[in-house]
N, C-alpha and C positions, 0 to 999 in steps of 0.2 A: 347697678349697685342694688344689692338687696335691701329690704326694708329696715332691718336692724342696723345695717351699716350706715344707712341714711340717718337713723335716729341717733346713733352714737356721734356721728361727725357733726351734726347740728347741735347736739347737746353739749358737746365739748367746745364748739366754736362759740357758743353763747356762755360759757363758762358755768354751766349749770351741773351740780351733782345729780346722781340718780335720784336721790332723795328729793331734791327740790323740784325736779322734773315730775316726779310722781305726785308730788303735792300739788303742782299746778294743773295736772291732768285728773287727779282724783282717784289714783290707783296706789298700790303699794310699790316700794322701791324694788321688791322682788319681780313685780311684773314688768317694770322697766328693764331689769337686768335680762329677763327671760326674752323680751323683745329684741334687745340688742344682740344677744347670741343666737337667735333664731329658733329658741325653744317654744315660743308662742308669738302670736300677732295679737295687735290691738283689737278689741271689739269695735264694731263700726261706729258706736256712739262715742268713742275715744278719739276718733281720726281728727275730728275739728279741734278739740281742745288740744290735742298733742301737736298739730301742725301750728296752732296760734302760739303755744309755749315754745316751739322751736324757731318761730318767726318765718315760716315757709308756708307755701299753699298746700292743700291736700294733693293736688296734682304732683307737686314736687316730692311731697312725703311718699306718694305711691310709685314714683319713678315714671310718671306720665308727662315728662318734659324731654325735649331734645338735648 
């Protein structure tokens, strides 16, 4: 699964809007949208806050789990 698909799947599973996830991570809603469609990837300093907001590990976020 691509990173953007993982973000979208877990965001929706937690009932978060793009705007709310953006607020939790400290980015714009547009950044979240770009991540989800694959037009951009999160900066490394956003990976931990993003994973926490989605309730998953960074490894799971990055697809490093079986």
